[in-house]
C-alpha positions as CSV (number, residue, x, y, z in Angstrom):
1,X,27.7,95.4,-2.0
2,X,29.1,94.4,1.4
3,X,26.1,92.4,2.2
4,X,26.3,90.3,-0.9
5,X,30.0,89.5,-0.3
6,X,29.1,88.4,3.2
7,X,26.2,86.3,1.9
8,X,28.5,84.6,-0.7
9,X,31.1,83.8,2.0
10,X,28.4,82.4,4.3
11,X,27.0,80.3,1.4
12,X,30.4,78.9,0.5
13,X,31.3,78.2,4.1
14,X,28.0,76.3,4.5
15,X,28.5,74.4,1.3
16,X,32.0,73.5,2.3
17,X,30.8,72.3,5.7
18,X,28.0,70.3,4.2
19,X,30.4,68.6,1.8
20,X,32.7,67.7,4.7
21,X,29.8,66.4,6.8
22,X,28.5,64.2,3.9
23,X,32.0,62.8,3.2
24,X,32.7,62.0,6.8
25,X,29.2,60.5,7.4
26,X,29.5,58.2,4.4
27,X,33.0,57.1,5.1
28,X,32.2,56.3,8.7
29,X,29.1,54.3,7.6
30,X,31.2,52.4,5.1
31,X,33.7,51.6,7.8
32,X,30.8,50.4,10.0
33,X,29.7,48.1,7.2
34,X,33.2,46.7,6.9
35,X,33.3,46.1,10.6
36,X,29.9,44.4,10.4
37,X,31.2,42.1,7.6
38,X,34.4,41.2,9.5
39,X,32.5,40.4,12.8
40,X,30.1,38.2,10.8
41,X,32.9,36.2,9.3
42,X,34.8,35.3,12.5
43,X,33.5,33.7,15.6
44,X,34.5,36.0,18.4
45,X,34.9,34.8,22.0
46,X,32.0,35.7,24.3
47,X,32.5,39.0,26.0
48,X,29.9,41.5,27.1
49,X,31.7,44.3,25.2
50,X,32.1,42.3,22.0
51,X,28.5,41.3,22.2
52,X,27.5,44.9,22.5
53,X,29.7,46.0,19.6
54,X,28.3,43.2,17.4
55,X,24.7,44.2,18.4
56,X,25.4,47.9,17.6
57,X,26.9,47.0,14.2
58,X,23.9,44.8,13.5
59,X,21.4,47.5,14.5
60,X,23.2,50.2,12.4
61,X,24.1,48.2,9.3
62,X,21.5,45.5,8.9
63,X,18.4,47.7,8.0
64,X,20.4,49.3,5.2
65,X,21.8,46.0,3.9
66,X,18.3,44.3,4.1
67,X,17.2,46.7,1.4
68,X,19.6,45.0,-1.0
69,X,19.1,41.5,0.3
70,X,15.5,41.8,-0.8
71,X,16.5,42.7,-4.4
72,X,19.6,40.6,-5.0
73,X,19.2,36.9,-5.6
74,X,21.0,34.6,-3.1
75,X,24.2,33.1,-4.5
76,X,24.7,30.3,-1.9
77,X,26.9,31.4,1.0
78,X,28.0,34.6,-0.8
79,X,26.2,37.8,0.2
80,X,26.7,40.6,-2.3
81,X,24.5,43.1,-0.5
82,X,27.4,44.8,1.4
83,X,29.3,45.3,-1.8
84,X,26.3,46.8,-3.6
85,X,25.5,48.9,-0.5
86,X,29.0,50.4,-0.4
87,X,29.1,51.1,-4.1
88,X,25.8,52.9,-3.8
89,X,27.0,54.9,-0.9
90,X,30.1,55.9,-2.9
91,X,27.9,56.9,-5.8
92,X,25.7,59.0,-3.6
93,X,28.8,60.7,-2.2
94,X,30.0,61.5,-5.7
95,X,26.6,62.9,-6.7
96,X,26.3,65.0,-3.6
97,X,29.8,66.3,-3.9
98,X,29.0,67.4,-7.5
99,X,25.8,69.1,-6.5
100,X,27.4,70.9,-3.5
101,X,30.4,71.7,-5.7
102,X,28.1,73.7,-8.0
103,X,27.2,75.9,-5.0
104,X,30.8,76.9,-4.5
């Protein structure tokens, strides 16, 4: 009986840790997408550090956003791919939270 209680505690701890990891990962990625959007709207003065930050944001966010740009039709200067990408990330977070919540 003692082994099953320990196993249940380990499983709940692992599920709790997995839920926290997924939540933080998705929230950080959403923040990176928002930073990418903001840096694309404003023309920043040239700086080596700003250039590196913009390049990092481009390298991290653009491959994911490109998936939606292929599917969504262009609406002139308006790019809806970040909004759809953030909504999808939020939905994935909710689904994973529900699935991990069933393990608790």
